[in-house]
C-alpha positions as CSV (number, residue, x, y, z in Angstrom):
1,X,45.7,151.6,24.4
2,X,46.6,155.0,26.0
3,X,48.2,155.4,29.4
4,X,45.0,157.0,30.8
5,X,42.7,154.2,29.5
6,X,45.1,151.5,30.8
7,X,45.3,153.3,34.1
8,X,41.5,153.3,34.4
9,X,41.3,149.6,33.5
10,X,43.9,148.8,36.1
11,X,42.1,150.8,38.8
12,X,38.7,149.3,38.0
13,X,40.2,145.8,37.8
14,X,39.1,145.3,34.2
15,X,42.6,144.2,33.4
16,X,45.5,143.2,35.6
17,X,49.0,144.5,35.4
18,X,50.2,141.0,34.4
19,X,47.7,140.9,31.6
20,X,48.8,144.3,30.4
21,X,52.5,143.5,30.5
22,X,51.9,140.1,28.8
23,X,49.9,141.8,26.0
24,X,53.0,144.0,25.3
25,X,55.3,141.1,25.5
26,X,53.1,139.2,23.0
27,X,53.1,142.2,20.7
28,X,56.9,142.5,20.8
29,X,57.3,138.8,20.1
30,X,54.8,139.1,17.2
31,X,56.1,142.2,15.3
32,X,59.6,143.2,16.5
33,X,61.4,140.7,14.3
34,X,60.5,143.0,11.4
35,X,61.0,146.4,13.2
36,X,64.0,145.8,15.5
37,X,63.0,148.3,18.1
38,X,63.8,146.2,21.1
39,X,67.4,145.3,21.8
40,X,67.1,143.9,25.3
41,X,64.1,142.0,26.7
42,X,63.6,142.1,30.4
43,X,60.3,140.2,30.4
44,X,60.7,138.0,33.4
45,X,61.5,141.0,35.7
46,X,58.6,142.9,34.1
47,X,56.1,140.1,34.8
48,X,57.4,139.9,38.4
49,X,56.9,143.6,38.9
50,X,53.5,143.4,37.3
51,X,52.5,140.6,39.7
52,X,53.7,142.7,42.6
53,X,51.5,145.6,41.4
54,X,48.5,143.3,41.2
55,X,49.1,141.9,44.7
56,X,49.4,145.4,46.2
57,X,46.3,146.4,44.2
58,X,47.0,150.2,44.5
59,X,47.0,152.0,41.2
60,X,46.8,155.6,42.5
61,X,49.5,157.0,40.2
62,X,48.7,157.0,36.5
63,X,52.0,155.2,35.7
64,X,51.7,152.4,38.2
65,X,51.5,149.1,36.3
66,X,52.1,150.7,32.9
67,X,54.7,149.0,30.7
68,X,57.3,151.0,28.9
69,X,60.7,150.6,27.0
70,X,63.8,152.6,27.7
71,X,66.2,153.9,25.1
72,X,69.4,152.0,25.6
73,X,71.3,154.9,27.0
74,X,69.4,155.2,30.3
75,X,70.9,153.0,33.0
76,X,68.6,150.5,34.8
77,X,70.0,148.7,37.8
78,X,71.0,145.2,36.8
79,X,70.0,145.6,33.2
80,X,72.7,145.7,30.5
81,X,73.2,149.1,29.0
82,X,75.2,149.3,25.7
83,X,74.2,152.6,24.1
84,X,73.9,150.3,21.1
85,X,77.7,150.2,20.8
86,X,79.9,147.1,20.5
87,X,82.3,148.8,22.8
88,X,79.9,148.5,25.8
89,X,78.1,145.4,24.5
90,X,81.4,143.5,24.3
91,X,82.2,144.5,27.9
92,X,78.7,143.3,29.0
93,X,78.3,146.6,30.9
94,X,75.5,146.2,33.5
95,X,75.1,149.2,35.8
96,X,74.7,148.8,39.5
97,X,72.4,151.8,39.6
98,X,69.4,153.5,37.9
99,X,69.5,156.7,36.1
100,X,67.4,159.4,37.8
101,X,64.6,159.0,35.2
102,X,64.4,155.2,35.5
103,X,64.6,155.3,39.3
104,X,61.7,157.7,39.4
105,X,59.6,155.6,37.0
106,X,60.4,152.5,39.0
107,X,59.4,154.2,42.3
108,X,56.1,155.1,40.7
109,X,55.5,151.5,39.7
110,X,56.0,151.8,35.9
111,X,57.2,148.6,34.5
112,X,60.2,148.4,32.2
113,X,60.0,145.8,29.5
114,X,63.6,146.3,28.4
115,X,65.8,148.5,26.2
116,X,65.0,150.1,22.8
117,X,67.3,150.6,19.9
118,X,69.2,153.9,19.1
119,X,72.0,155.1,17.0
120,X,75.3,154.2,18.6
121,X,75.8,156.6,21.6
122,X,72.7,158.4,20.2
123,X,75.0,160.0,17.6
124,X,72.8,159.9,14.5
125,X,69.5,160.8,13.0
126,X,68.1,157.6,11.6
127,X,68.7,154.7,14.1
128,X,70.9,153.0,11.4
129,X,74.2,153.0,13.3
130,X,73.2,150.7,16.1
131,X,75.3,147.5,16.7
132,X,72.0,145.7,16.8
133,X,71.0,146.8,13.3
134,X,68.5,149.2,11.7
135,X,65.1,150.0,13.3
136,X,62.4,150.1,10.7
137,X,59.3,152.3,10.6
138,X,56.4,150.0,11.7
139,X,54.0,151.7,9.3
140,X,56.3,151.3,6.3
141,X,59.1,148.7,6.7
142,X,60.9,150.2,3.6
143,X,61.7,153.3,5.7
144,X,63.8,153.7,8.8
145,X,62.3,154.9,12.1
146,X,64.3,158.1,12.1
147,X,66.0,160.0,14.9
148,X,68.4,158.6,17.4
149,X,65.3,157.6,19.4
150,X,63.9,155.6,16.5
151,X,63.7,152.4,18.7
152,X,61.5,154.0,21.3
153,X,59.4,155.8,18.7
154,X,58.9,152.7,16.6
155,X,58.0,150.6,19.7
156,X,55.2,153.0,20.6
157,X,54.0,153.3,17.0
158,X,53.9,149.5,16.8
159,X,51.9,149.2,20.1
160,X,54.8,147.3,21.7
161,X,54.5,149.4,24.9
162,X,52.4,152.3,26.2
163,X,55.2,154.8,26.3
164,X,59.0,154.8,25.9
165,X,61.9,157.0,27.0
166,X,63.9,158.7,24.3
167,X,66.2,161.7,24.2
168,X,66.8,164.8,22.1
169,X,70.4,164.9,21.2
């Protein structure tokens, strides 16, 4: 499903934000064990935010109610951020703030499902150096996803979310 088609379905009440988020959660639970695109699941908070969107019932912005994943280098308030490195994972680093990007998406009503895999500190070209393991290409599990943003790319390609944040390093 595209962002624009999901937005239209939300506006016309053909689908609720909770249903949309739950469909992404179900997809992640179904396929991510083979892909390893998602390194942190923030599903309870995502469902709470989706419920709030449905209760408010205002889907004027195209991203309101739309579920996404964030590359594990963008800070989200209260959500562990590790840059897929044992150094930060072992310290259980949880930022008390949002990055500018995640703050803007949150303010627009986009719904974060959690964090996506990356090369450690984004320093790589294959998403093979993550402390969480390799991210596979969902179209061919014999191949890696590629790029330091392989987790976000694989998640979108596998229909685990409607969009994802990545970087160009």
